[in-house]
C-alpha positions, 0 to 999 in steps of 0.5 A: 384670323383675328382682325382688330375692331375697335378698342378691346373689340376683334373679330374672326371670320369662320367656314362657310355652313349649310343651313336649310340648303343656304351657305352662311357665313359665320363671324365670331366675336371676342372682347377683353374686359378689364380683368384681361378676361376674354368674352368670346361670342358667336364661336367658329370653327378652332383652328391652331392659327386662331387658338394661337391668336385668341390665347395672345389676346388673354384667357378664355372665361366666356363662351356665349352663344347669342341665340338658339341658331348659333350652336356649331362650333361651342364643344371645340371651345369648350375642349379647348377650353374646359376652365370657360363658362359657357352662357346661352338663351334656356332653349339651347340647353334642351336643344344641346343637351350633349354640351355643358352650359353653365349659366343663362342668358338674362335680360340684365346683363351678367354679373361678369361682364355687367360694367362693359356689356350690356344685353337684351332679350329681344324674345318672342320669336317662333325661330328663335330667341336672341340676345342682343349685346352693346360693348360700351368700350367702341359703341359696338351693338352686336347682333347674331340672326336678327340683323342681316346682309348679304351682298346680291350675289353669295346666293344665286339659281332659287336661292336667289330669289328666296333670299331676295323676298327674305330680305336678305339681300335688302339695299340695307342691313334688316330683319329678315322677312321670316323672322318678322312672322314669327313674331308672336308678341310684338309688343314685347318686341319693341320694347326690348328693340326700343331699350338697345335704341337707348344704347350710344350706337356707333357700330353694329357688328353682325354675324352675317353681313359687312361691319356697319361703322358709324350712324349705328343707331340710325341703321337699328332704327331702319333694320327694325322700322316694320315694329317700332310702326304702331 
């Protein structure tokens, strides 16, 4: 169900999905813009209960897929809200040609939300390109897969061993090992993170991890320490 996280920002946890044999929780984020329009980030499965709660907040105008991995439920939302514009990283057009993509996410915020939400493209990775967002009103940075954190008991058996090696169950939220190892352009990735660190971040929301409600900038520095060190 929809939960208010801060001023004009809500979260909703969706069903657990299976990816490459691993169970992942799903989370979406909804931001209400100053004109009342809703910005829906990484939409989860659209239940009738969730749709009623969403419609109470306002009209869905923007459906946002933040990387090439978060697209599983976009089609449901496009069907339910045909007037909404769908935004995604360019590579998702090729990966999901069955979906309607209206605009590409770029390294500058869309004009529709530029005075309320900032964004930075973190590219140069062979697994995925991700767009990280910042909601000014709540001082919240939003990450999809670049920062993750699972409780030690989430995985079991051999999957728990793999998760530990991938830093998914590290003491603090951090960048998974596989994403560190597949960075092609460390300089470009570092510059993107340095731009993110200019934001006055207090809170951090991720798709896979408990919300961070304070000292968000320090949490980002910790997660990317391996990249920021020269």
